[in-house]
C-alpha positions as CSV (number, residue, x, y, z in Angstrom):
1,X,5.6,-32.5,-47.9
2,X,5.9,-35.9,-46.2
3,X,3.3,-37.5,-48.5
4,X,5.8,-39.5,-50.6
5,X,7.4,-40.9,-47.5
6,X,4.1,-42.0,-45.9
7,X,2.9,-43.4,-49.2
8,X,6.1,-45.4,-49.7
9,X,5.8,-46.9,-46.2
10,X,2.2,-47.8,-46.7
11,X,2.9,-49.6,-50.0
12,X,5.7,-51.5,-48.4
13,X,3.4,-52.7,-45.6
14,X,0.8,-53.9,-48.2
15,X,3.5,-55.8,-49.9
16,X,4.4,-57.5,-46.7
17,X,7.8,-55.7,-46.4
18,X,9.3,-54.3,-43.2
19,X,8.6,-50.6,-42.6
20,X,8.9,-48.1,-39.8
21,X,5.6,-48.3,-37.8
22,X,6.0,-45.3,-35.5
23,X,7.2,-41.9,-36.8
24,X,6.4,-38.2,-37.1
25,X,5.3,-36.5,-40.2
26,X,3.9,-33.1,-41.4
27,X,0.2,-33.5,-42.2
28,X,-2.5,-31.2,-43.7
29,X,-6.0,-31.0,-42.3
30,X,-9.1,-30.7,-44.4
31,X,-9.1,-26.9,-43.9
32,X,-5.5,-26.7,-45.2
33,X,-3.8,-26.3,-41.8
34,X,-0.4,-27.9,-41.6
35,X,0.1,-30.0,-38.5
36,X,2.8,-32.1,-36.8
37,X,1.5,-35.6,-36.5
38,X,2.6,-38.7,-34.7
39,X,1.8,-41.8,-36.8
40,X,1.5,-45.4,-35.8
41,X,0.7,-47.9,-38.5
42,X,0.1,-51.7,-38.6
43,X,-0.6,-54.0,-41.5
44,X,-3.5,-56.5,-41.1
45,X,-5.4,-59.1,-43.1
46,X,-9.1,-59.9,-43.0
47,X,-11.0,-62.3,-45.3
48,X,-7.9,-62.5,-47.5
49,X,-7.9,-58.7,-47.9
50,X,-4.8,-56.7,-46.8
51,X,-5.1,-53.4,-45.1
52,X,-3.3,-50.9,-42.9
53,X,-4.6,-49.7,-39.5
54,X,-3.3,-46.2,-38.8
55,X,-3.4,-44.1,-35.6
56,X,-2.7,-40.4,-35.9
57,X,-2.1,-37.9,-33.1
58,X,-1.7,-34.2,-33.4
59,X,1.5,-33.3,-31.6
60,X,1.8,-29.7,-33.0
61,X,1.6,-28.1,-29.5
62,X,3.9,-30.6,-28.0
63,X,6.4,-30.0,-30.8
64,X,6.2,-26.2,-30.3
65,X,6.8,-26.5,-26.6
66,X,9.8,-28.8,-27.2
67,X,11.3,-26.3,-29.6
68,X,10.7,-23.4,-27.1
69,X,12.3,-25.4,-24.4
70,X,15.3,-26.3,-26.6
71,X,15.8,-22.7,-27.6
72,X,15.7,-21.6,-24.0
73,X,18.2,-24.1,-22.6
74,X,20.6,-23.5,-25.5
75,X,20.8,-19.8,-24.6
76,X,21.4,-20.0,-20.9
77,X,25.0,-19.7,-19.4
78,X,25.1,-23.2,-18.1
79,X,24.8,-26.8,-19.4
80,X,21.6,-28.8,-19.3
81,X,21.1,-32.6,-19.4
82,X,18.1,-34.9,-19.2
83,X,18.9,-38.3,-17.7
84,X,16.3,-41.0,-18.3
85,X,15.2,-43.4,-15.6
86,X,17.5,-46.1,-17.0
87,X,20.5,-43.8,-16.7
88,X,20.9,-43.0,-20.4
89,X,21.2,-39.5,-21.8
90,X,17.9,-38.1,-23.1
91,X,19.4,-34.8,-24.0
92,X,22.6,-32.8,-23.6
93,X,22.8,-29.1,-24.5
94,X,25.7,-27.8,-26.6
95,X,27.1,-26.0,-23.5
96,X,27.8,-29.4,-21.8
97,X,30.1,-30.4,-24.7
98,X,31.7,-27.0,-24.8
99,X,32.3,-27.0,-21.1
100,X,34.4,-30.2,-21.1
101,X,35.5,-30.5,-24.8
102,X,33.9,-33.9,-25.3
103,X,31.8,-34.6,-28.4
104,X,28.6,-36.6,-28.4
105,X,30.6,-39.5,-29.9
106,X,33.1,-39.3,-27.0
107,X,30.4,-39.8,-24.4
108,X,27.4,-41.6,-25.9
109,X,26.1,-42.9,-22.6
110,X,26.4,-42.5,-18.9
111,X,28.9,-45.3,-18.3
112,X,31.3,-43.8,-20.8
113,X,30.8,-40.3,-19.3
114,X,31.7,-41.7,-15.8
115,X,34.9,-43.3,-17.0
116,X,36.1,-40.2,-18.9
117,X,34.9,-37.5,-16.5
118,X,36.2,-39.4,-13.4
119,X,39.2,-41.4,-14.5
120,X,40.3,-42.1,-10.9
121,X,38.5,-45.4,-10.0
122,X,38.1,-44.5,-6.3
123,X,36.7,-41.1,-6.9
124,X,34.5,-42.5,-9.7
125,X,33.0,-45.0,-7.2
126,X,32.4,-42.2,-4.7
127,X,30.6,-40.1,-7.4
128,X,28.5,-43.1,-8.6
129,X,27.5,-44.0,-5.0
130,X,26.4,-40.4,-4.4
131,X,24.3,-40.3,-7.6
132,X,22.7,-43.7,-6.7
133,X,21.8,-42.5,-3.2
134,X,20.4,-39.2,-4.5
135,X,18.3,-40.8,-7.2
136,X,16.9,-43.3,-4.7
137,X,15.9,-40.5,-2.3
138,X,14.8,-38.1,-5.1
139,X,11.4,-36.4,-5.0
140,X,9.8,-34.6,-7.9
141,X,10.7,-30.9,-7.9
142,X,13.4,-31.0,-5.2
143,X,16.9,-29.9,-6.2
144,X,19.9,-31.9,-4.9
145,X,23.0,-29.8,-5.7
146,X,26.4,-31.5,-5.7
147,X,29.9,-30.3,-6.5
148,X,32.3,-32.7,-8.2
149,X,35.7,-32.4,-9.9
150,X,35.3,-33.3,-13.6
151,X,38.2,-34.1,-15.9
152,X,37.9,-32.4,-19.3
153,X,39.0,-34.0,-22.6
154,X,42.3,-32.1,-22.4
155,X,42.9,-33.3,-18.8
156,X,41.9,-30.0,-17.1
157,X,40.2,-30.4,-13.8
158,X,37.0,-28.4,-13.3
159,X,34.9,-27.9,-10.2
160,X,31.3,-28.3,-11.4
161,X,28.0,-27.7,-9.5
162,X,25.4,-30.3,-10.6
163,X,21.8,-29.4,-9.8
164,X,19.6,-32.4,-10.6
165,X,15.8,-32.4,-10.1
166,X,13.4,-35.2,-10.7
167,X,10.6,-34.6,-13.1
168,X,7.1,-36.1,-12.8
169,X,8.0,-38.5,-15.7
170,X,10.8,-40.1,-13.5
171,X,13.5,-38.5,-15.7
172,X,16.0,-36.1,-14.1
173,X,16.7,-32.6,-15.4
174,X,20.1,-31.4,-14.5
175,X,22.0,-28.2,-14.9
176,X,25.8,-28.0,-14.8
177,X,27.7,-24.9,-13.8
178,X,31.5,-24.5,-14.0
179,X,32.4,-22.9,-10.7
180,X,36.2,-23.4,-11.0
181,X,37.0,-19.7,-11.0
182,X,34.6,-19.1,-8.1
183,X,36.2,-22.0,-6.2
184,X,39.7,-20.6,-6.8
185,X,38.7,-17.1,-5.7
186,X,37.2,-18.6,-2.5
187,X,40.4,-20.5,-1.8
188,X,42.5,-17.3,-2.4
189,X,40.2,-15.3,-0.1
190,X,40.6,-17.9,2.6
191,X,44.4,-17.7,2.3
192,X,44.3,-13.9,2.4
193,X,42.0,-14.0,5.5
194,X,44.4,-16.5,7.2
195,X,47.4,-14.2,6.4
196,X,45.5,-11.1,7.7
197,X,44.6,-13.0,10.9
198,X,48.2,-14.0,11.4
199,X,49.4,-10.4,10.8
200,X,46.8,-9.1,13.3
201,X,47.9,-11.6,15.9
202,X,51.5,-10.5,15.4
203,X,50.5,-6.8,15.8
204,X,48.7,-7.6,19.0
205,X,51.7,-9.5,20.3
206,X,53.9,-6.5,19.5
207,X,51.6,-4.2,21.5
208,X,51.4,-6.6,24.5
209,X,55.0,-7.6,24.8
210,X,56.9,-5.7,27.4
211,X,60.3,-6.9,26.1
212,X,61.9,-8.7,23.2
213,X,62.1,-12.1,25.0
214,X,58.3,-12.1,25.7
215,X,57.6,-11.1,22.1
216,X,59.6,-14.0,20.7
217,X,57.9,-16.4,23.2
218,X,54.4,-15.1,22.1
219,X,55.1,-15.4,18.4
220,X,56.7,-18.8,18.6
């Protein structure tokens, strides 16, 4: 199915024109099996004869693994990102954009993400310093969970748990979980526990106080 494309690129190289030299294409083996191939091509000249040197690698298994991985992470209840060694985004799952309302065009790179997600300069510096420290100390396979307050596109503040882990390639796989509701519930529970503790202390004071003056003194 990709034969017209590969033929057109080969002919362009033979004419001395610029053509993509590294690409993927669907190939068919001698037995008729359809494969996913990675192609690298380079034009050369020898004894006034032009030719093309081509390297082909079967990436069918790699392609299937990538598709399985993408299907998996696009069906989990949290966002997933892959951050390359140079800090650029290698991949962002749809959940990441749904979580914050940004589109891929809104945050095309890490620098833009930092400015939009952390608009307060002081807090942004704190977050960046934390990431730099974590990446410097990172070891493959070890999680480094962090909770930061992220500003969504509509201005909403969300508490997000980031769980990055360094891969053997040097890239970082990171999951993002919105824990805003959990955080709010924890804060409400703390307030409730504080109120119950105060009520309990008041009840104990009522039991211990021999008269009204002592009760007022204990409570105040």
